[in-house]
N, C-alpha and C positions, 0 to 999 in steps of 0.2 A: 885486471878486471875491476878492482875496487875503485880505481879512479873514475871510470865512466859511471858506475853505479852510484858513487858518492855525488857526482855532478847531477845525475838525474834526480836523486833524492833531494838535493839542495834546490833544484829548479821546482820540483813538486811542492816543497815546503813554501817557497816564495810565492807560488801561484795560489796556494791555499791561504796564505797570510794576506794576500791582496784582497780577498773577500771577507776579511775580518776587521772589526773595529779595534780601537786601541787596547781594549781589554781582552782581545782574542775571540770575541763572540762573532758569529756570522752576521754580516751586514744584511738587514732585511731589505733595504732600499738604498741605493747609492745617494749620498748626501746626508743621510741621517747621522752618520758618524761624525759629521762636522757640527752637529747641533747639541746643545745642552739645555735641559729644562731649567728655567729660572735665570738663565744667563743669556742665551741667544735672543736676539731681537727679531722683529718681523722682517727687517731687512736681511738679517742673517739667514732666515728661513728661505726667503726669496732667492738669495744668492746660491744657496745649497740645492734648492728644489726647483727653481725656475718660477715662471709666472703661474699663479694659481688659476684653475679653471673658474672658480667661484670664490668670491669674498663676501662674507656676511657680517654686518655689524649687528651684534646681538643686543638685546634690550638691557643687559647688565653692563654694557660698555666693552665687553670682550669682542674679539673678532675671530672668525673661523675662516681658515684658508683650505680650500678643497683641491686635491690633486688626484683626479682619476687617471689611472694608468691604462685605460682602455682605449679603443674598443678591443684591442688584442690582449691587453694585460688583464690581470686578475686581482688587482689591488686598487683601492682608493684610500688615500691618506687624507686625514683631516687634522690640521694643526690649529690649536687654540692659543691665541695671543691674549694675554691678560691685560687688565686696565693699565698696568705699568709698562706696556709695550714689549714685554718679554714672553718668550715661549713658556706656556703653562703646561701644555700636554699635547701629545699627538697619538694617533692610533690608525691602524688599518681597519676600515669599517666593514669590509666585505667578509664577514665571519658568520658562521652558523648561529652563534649567540645573537648577533645583531639581527639576522634574518628572523629569528624567533620573536623579536620585538615588533615586527610588522604585524598589526592586528586588523581584523575586519573592521571597516568603518573609518580607518585612518585616511587623512587627506593626502593628495599628491605632494603637497608641500612638506608635510610631516615625513613622508617616506623619503623624499629628496634630501631632507636634512639628515636623516638617519643613515642613508646608504650612498649619497652622492649622485652624480649624474649617471643615468642608466646608459648601458651600451646601445640598446635599441629601444624604440617605442613603436608598437604596431597596433592598429585598430582592427578589430573584428566586429564589423557592424552587425552581422546576423546574430552574434552573441551579445551585442551591446557592451563589448569589453574593449578596453585599451590595455595592452600588456607591455610592461617595461621589463627588461632583463639586464642582469649583471653577470659577467663571467667571474668565476671564483674557483678556488681549489678546495675540495672537501678535505676532511681530516686525513684521508689516505692519499692526498696530493693528486687526486684525479680532477681534471678540468670539468666543471659543471656550469650550468646556468641557473640562477635564481630568478624566478619570474613573479612579478606582482601584477595581479589582474584588478583593474579598476572598472567600475561601472562608468560608462561614457557619460551618462546624464548627470550623476551626482559627483563624479570625480573621486569617489571613495573606494577603498580597497574592498573587494568582494571575496578574494581568496589569494593564496600564494601557492607556488609549486616549484619544484626543482626538476631539471631535465639534464640529460647528457648534452655535452657541448658537441654539436655536429662537426665542428672543425677538428675535433680531437677523437672522433669515433674510430674504432679499429675496424 
């Protein structure tokens, strides 16, 4: 019996290792394990992650590449390419910390830069609101929706809310 158990154990270890980077840490997103800050170029990022949804040329000469993994996914990655053309930083922006940075009065553009492309945009004319939402996972790994409510006339944030993800309700 030891032979089959050993084979199953080896197979399980190989499967687990496939989801880890070179240092044995779990891979947050496939492609990230191929990139190194300060070394990888914008071309390397595009080869590993694909075509970005949005590319922004920033005032300081840097570029940001946005990779939303929605509408079904729960992550949006933003990669910052420095003035030297190398990867400076990257982060998954759909976090409760980032949601806390959305403030009443912010413009749509400021929210878009902070959280990336929303999953959906819906107008509620009777309330004079336009609501954008993003799918994310809360700290307990439960699928949720983060909602930003804009005044239709001004285009500025009036409030935020979070709700259960109807596609994952029990």
